[in-house]
N, C-alpha and C positions, 0 to 999 in steps of 0.2 A: 204136690210133689211131682206128679206126672208132667205137668206143664213146665216145671222148673227143669226137669231132666230133658224135656224136649228143647228148651232154650239153650241147653249146654253146647250143642253143636254150633249154634249161631254165635254164642258168646266166645267160644274158642276161636272160631273163624275170624270174627271181627278183631279180637284182641291180637291174633297173630298178624293180621294185615297191618295194624297200627304199629306193632313192634318191628316188623320187618322193614316197613317203609321208613320208620325212625332210624333204624340202624343203617339202611342204605343212604338216607339223606345225610346222616352224620358222617359216614365214610366219605361221601362225595364232598362234603364241606371241609373235612380234614385234608383231603387231597388238594382241593382248591386253595385252602389257606397256606398249606406248605409250599405249593407252587408259587403263589403270590408273594410269599415271604422271600423268595429268591429273585423275584422280578419276572415279568412276562416277556421281557426282551433279552432273555439269556439263552445262548447256544452252548452246548456241551460237546466237545470233541473228545472221543475216546478211541483207543486202539481197537481195530477189528480183529476177526479171527484169521489165523494163518491160512494162506491159500496155496494150492499146489502150483508150482511153476515148472515149466519145461525150458531148459537153457541149453545152449550149444556146448558141446564138449569135443575135444580133439580126437580122443580115442574111440568113442562109441558113436559119435555123431550127435547124440542127444543125452541129456542127463536131467533128472527131475529131482526137485527138492521142495522144501516148504519155506515160505517167507516167514520172517520173524513175526511173532504175535504182537509185538509192540515196537514201533519205530518212531513214536512221538518223542521229540527232543526239544531242548530249550531253544535250539535254532529255529525249529518250526514255530514255537510260541513267539519268539522275537519278531520273525518275519510277518506273522499274522497281525501282530500289534502295530508294526511299522508301515506295512504296505497298504492298509485300507483305512485311512483316517476318517473318511466320510461315512463309512458304514459301521466301524467298530470303535466304541468309546474306550474300552480297556479290556485287558485279558488277565487271567490269573492262572498260571500254570500250577499243576498240583502233582505231587508225588507222595503217595501215602502207603502206610503199612501198619499193621497191628503190632504194637511194641509194648514191652513191659516198662512201667514207670514206677518210681518209688520216692517217698518223702519220709525220712526218718525210718520208722518200723512199718510203715504202711506201703503195700505194693498193690498195683492194679495193672490191668491190660486195657489199653485204649488205642484209638486211631491217631497216629502221629501223621500230620499232613504238612509237607513242605510246600510253601506257596509264596507269593509275592506280597508286597505291601498293598497292592491294589485289590486284594481279596475282599476286603470289607465293602468297597464300592461295587465290585462286580457281583457279589452275592447278596447285596442288600443287608449286610450284617453290621452290627455296631459293637463297641466295647463299653460295657457298663461300668467298669472301673479300670484304672490304669490307662495304658495306651497300646496301640499296635506298633510292631517293630517297623523300622524305617527302611528305605531303599539302601541307605548306606550300610546298615547292619546286615542287610541281605547280601550286598556285594562283598562285604568283609567276612561272610560266613560266620557271623556272630552267634554265640550260643544263648539266644534269648527265645522266649516263647509266649504265646497267648493261649489260655486254657478255657475250656467250656465249663459250665456250672456242674455238669455230672462228674467231671474230673475233680473239681473242688470238693464235691460231696464225698467222693470215694477216698480222697486223701486226708480231708480235714473233718469229715463227718457232718458237714452242713454246707448246702449250696450257697449260703450267704456269707460264709466265713471269708476273711481277708487273706488272699493268697499272693497279692502283688508284692514283689520284692523277695519272695522265698526262692530257694534253690532246690530244684528237683532233678532226679536222675532219669534220663531218657536213653535207654540202650547203653548204660554205663557212662554216659556223658552228662556233665553238670550243666543245667540250663537255668537261667534266671527268668522268673515269671514277670513279664512286663504288664500284663493286663488279663482281665476276665471278660469273655464274650457275653453279650446279652443273650439269655436263653431263647431258643427257637422251638423246642419241643420235638415231636416226631416228624419225620419227613414223609414224602409221598409214598414210600415203600415201608413205612413203619419203623425206620431206623432212628436212633437217638441222635439228633443233630448236635446235641450239647456234649456228647462223649467224644471230644476231639481236642487235640493240642496242635496249634499252628506254630510252625517254625519257619525261618527263612528258607527258600527253596534251595539256595546254594549250600546252606548248612546241611539240609536233608540229603542232597545228592552226594556231597563229599564226605560228610562225617557220620551220618546216622544210617541212611539206607544203602549207601555204597552202590549206587546205580547211576546210569546216564539217561534213562528213559523216564517219561512222565506217565502218570496214571491217567490223567485227563487234562484238558485245557478248558477252563470256563471263559466264555466270550460274552461280554456285554455289548450289545449293539446300541447305536446312537438312538434309534427309535424302533418300535415294534414293526413298523412298516419296512425297515431296512433289513430285517432278518432274512428273508428269502435271498436277497442279493448278497448279503454277507455269507450265507451258507454256500452259494455258488462260488464266490471268490475263494473261500477257504478250501473248498473241494478241489478247485483247479490248482491252487498253490500246492497242496499236499500231493496230488497226483503227479505234478511236475517234479517236486523235490524228491519224492520216493521212487521216481522212474517207473510208474505203474503202467503196464500195457493194458489195452482194452481186452475183453469187454468190461464196461462199467455198468453198475456198481459192483459186479461180482468180484472183480480183482482189487477193489479198494481194501487197504489195510487199516482203515479208520472208519468211524461212523460218527455222524453229526446229528444230534437230536436237539429239539427246542423244548422249552418248558411247556408250550402249548400242546405239542404232540404228546408229551408225557401225561399231561392233565387229561387229554381226550382219551388216551388208552386206559388210564386208571378209572375214569368215570364210566367208560364203556364196560369195563369188568364189573364194577360195582352195580351198574345199571342192569347188567345181565343177571347177576346173582339176585338182585332185588326182585326182578321180574319172575325168576324161577321160584323163589320162595313165596312170592305173592300168589303164584299159580297154585302152590300147595295150599295156601290159606283159602283161596277161592274154592278149591275142592272140598275143604272142610265146611265152607258155607253151604255148598250144594248138598253135602251129607246132612247138614243140619236142616236144610229145606226138606229133604226126604223124610227126616224124622218128624217134621211138622205135618207133612202130608199123611204119614201113618197115624199120628195121634188124632188128626182131624177125622180120618176115616173111622177110627174107633169111636170118636165122639159122635159122629153121625149115626153110627149103629146104636149106640147107647141111648141117644136122644130121639130115636125114630118116633116114639109116641108123642113127644113134645112137638116135633115137626108136624105131625098129624093134627094135633090140637090147634096149632097156630094156623094151619091151612083151613081147618074147619071153621074158624072164627073170622076168616077173610084175608089171611096173609097170602100174598102173591108169590110165585116162584122167585121173583126178583128180590122180595123181602127176605126170603130164606137164603138166597144166594149172598146178599149183602151181609146178613148176620154172620155167616161162617167165614166170609172173606175178611170182615172186620176183625173177627176173633183171631184168625191165623196171622193177619197183618200186625195186630197188637202184640201177639206172642213174639213175632220176629223183631219188631221195632224195640220192644223192651229188652229182648236179648241183645240187640245191636247196641243199645245205650249202655247196658252193663259191660258189653265187650269193649266199647270205646274207653270206658272208665278203667277197666282192667288193663287194656293196652297202653294207655297213657301212664298208668302207675307202673306197669312193667318196664316201660322205656326209661322212666326216671330211676327205677331201681337198678336197671342194668348200668346206667350212667354212673350211679353212686357206688355200687358194689364192685362191678367188673371193671369200671374205669373206661367203658366204651363211650365214644362221643355219639350221642343220639340227638336227632332233631325231629320233634313231633310236628307233623304237617297237618294243620287243621283241615285241609282239603282231603287228605287221605281218610280222616275220621268221618267227614261228611259223606264221602263217596262210599265208604264201608257201610255206613248207616243206611244210605239210600239203597245199596245193593241188598242188604239184609231185608229191608222192607219189601223190595221187589221180589226177593226169593220167597218170602212169606206169602205174598199174594199169589205168585205163580204156582207154588206147590199147594196152596190152599184152594186153588180154583177147581181142581177135579173133585175133592170132597164136597165143596160148596155146590157144584153143579149136580152131584149125585143126590145131595139133600134136597135141592130145589126141584128135582125131577120126580120125587116120591109122590105117589098118589095118596091123597088124604085118607081114603078108606083103608088102603093097605097099611099105611103108617099107623092108623088108630088100632088096627087089629093085630099089630106086630107084637109078638111075645118076646 
């Protein structure tokens, strides 16, 4: 019982290391998969924050005001698409808002996104049933839409139900469902990528959202190598069109990010969190090692006469040292093995019950096991040396 309690610190420490690394690896994989699902050669142009501007005024000499928070327009999108054919393959302007939708007596709130027919190509998306709306329907401001599987589930009670051809209400406008998007799951920031309705961009601007600005512009470059050049070209174009004065990029009223940058930022965050939590687990291992040292010191004290008898019949200090080192090492290794089993089981349980994506790394298990063995030997060294240094006569006469 005493040995089992001593192992507990090692078991908990190793199990926590396995679980934390599994959660970190799972989060990293989820981010990578969601980024790759959109394509690695994708640029996103978004409106930037409003900036303070100082302009000339006749009465006071100067006047100050704030630039608009969003000046992205369809003209910007069209010029980006037309002016850089060697670096940009296609663009998908987007105007989005959370809007109430209904079908019969079922109501729901979802993201309605106005976009172009190129959306599927730009964002690596596909339609699993039906079809995408056409450029003609876009230019004609047709009331047609393509829905995600989450919307299908909310309105019909099943993500696999047939919704093509039905008419739904979007912001009190009747839209005919042309198709259903292939599910993509969670995005890089945990958002549900299937909780969306796509409608033609002209329809969105004129009939649904009543706006003239875009929420963002997705840009698919011809190759990943062309992304830096495309980013420079778009930046120069927008600065010129929006008449932005230096200094740059402080005065930019837009921001351009790549999928690679988003992936690096997200992986940096998950990596930092994994490191911090792993440090906590290592502290638990050290506490477990201190427990092993304490119990081994108690063991040396209780077995002093046994040590004396062994030395009296010829055991060398090295024999005594190895005896206690092997014992502390075995305690630690057995605790480490139990910890690995508990950690793997805990990771699988989290994935099944909590729905978290976990990836068990065999290297993390081997490393945790090796560290636990090293901790057992390191913290068992002092008690072993104390036992080996005992004089046989003093040990035999110990009460």
